[in-house]
C-alpha positions in Angstrom: 309.0 31.6 106.3 306.2 30.3 108.2 303.0 29.0 107.5 299.3 30.2 108.5 296.0 28.8 107.5 293.9 31.7 106.2 291.8 31.4 108.7 294.3 32.5 110.6 295.5 35.0 108.4 292.6 36.3 108.3 291.2 37.1 112.4 295.6 38.3 112.6 295.9 40.3 109.4 296.8 43.1 110.7 299.0 42.4 113.2 300.6 40.0 110.8 301.6 42.8 108.4 302.6 44.5 110.5 305.1 42.1 111.7 305.6 42.3 108.1 306.8 45.4 108.2 309.0 45.6 111.5 310.6 42.6 110.9 310.5 41.6 107.8 308.7 38.5 107.7 307.4 36.3 105.2 304.2 34.7 105.5 303.0 31.8 103.2 299.0 31.2 103.7 297.4 28.2 103.1 293.4 27.8 102.7 292.7 23.4 102.7 296.6 22.5 102.3 296.8 24.1 100.0 299.4 27.4 99.1 297.0 30.1 98.0 299.2 33.6 98.7 302.3 34.5 100.7 302.5 37.7 102.5 306.1 39.2 102.2 308.1 42.2 103.2 307.9 44.8 99.6 311.9 46.3 99.5 311.8 50.1 97.9 313.9 51.7 96.4 315.4 55.1 98.4 314.7 57.7 94.9 317.3 60.4 95.7 315.9 64.0 96.7 314.1 65.7 94.4 317.6 68.8 94.5 320.3 66.0 94.4 317.9 63.7 91.0 320.4 65.7 88.7 323.7 65.7 90.5 325.9 64.9 87.0 324.1 65.1 85.4 324.1 68.1 84.1 326.0 71.3 83.7 325.8 75.4 83.6 326.5 77.3 81.1 326.9 80.9 81.5 325.8 83.0 83.6 322.5 82.6 85.6 322.0 84.7 87.6 322.8 88.6 84.7 319.8 89.1 81.5 319.7 86.6 79.2 320.3 89.1 76.5 322.2 92.9 76.7 319.9 95.4 77.3 319.9 96.4 73.2 319.0 93.1 72.2 316.0 93.3 74.9 315.0 96.3 73.9 314.8 95.1 69.6 313.3 91.6 70.3 310.4 94.1 72.5 310.1 96.1 69.5 309.6 93.0 67.0 306.7 91.5 69.4 305.3 95.0 69.8 305.7 94.7 65.9 303.4 91.0 65.2 300.8 92.1 67.9 300.2 95.2 65.7 299.9 93.4 63.0 297.3 90.7 64.4 295.2 93.1 65.7 295.3 95.6 62.7 293.9 93.1 60.4 290.8 93.2 61.5 289.1 89.7 61.0 286.1 88.0 61.9 284.1 85.3 62.7 282.0 84.0 60.3 279.7 81.1 61.7 279.6 77.8 59.7 276.4 77.0 58.2 275.4 73.3 58.5 
């Protein structure tokens, strides 16, 4: 670890940051002989790709390509939705203003 004064650090800040990044050097920054800061490389963990992040944690069950239900079940579900929407539309609910 190299020691450097705050004045020298201020003058060479960008150069020193590049050296820390490229070479992994660490600097101890002093001001009037007192240690005030340390410039060190950041050790970031590499994240796995988005596509492979769940590898080994999931299990595929069933057919992923085919339809989720048979055609008869799908048509029955659609009829139920149509019936529910007809009931909601046919209620004729009115919006009333609140009095203050």
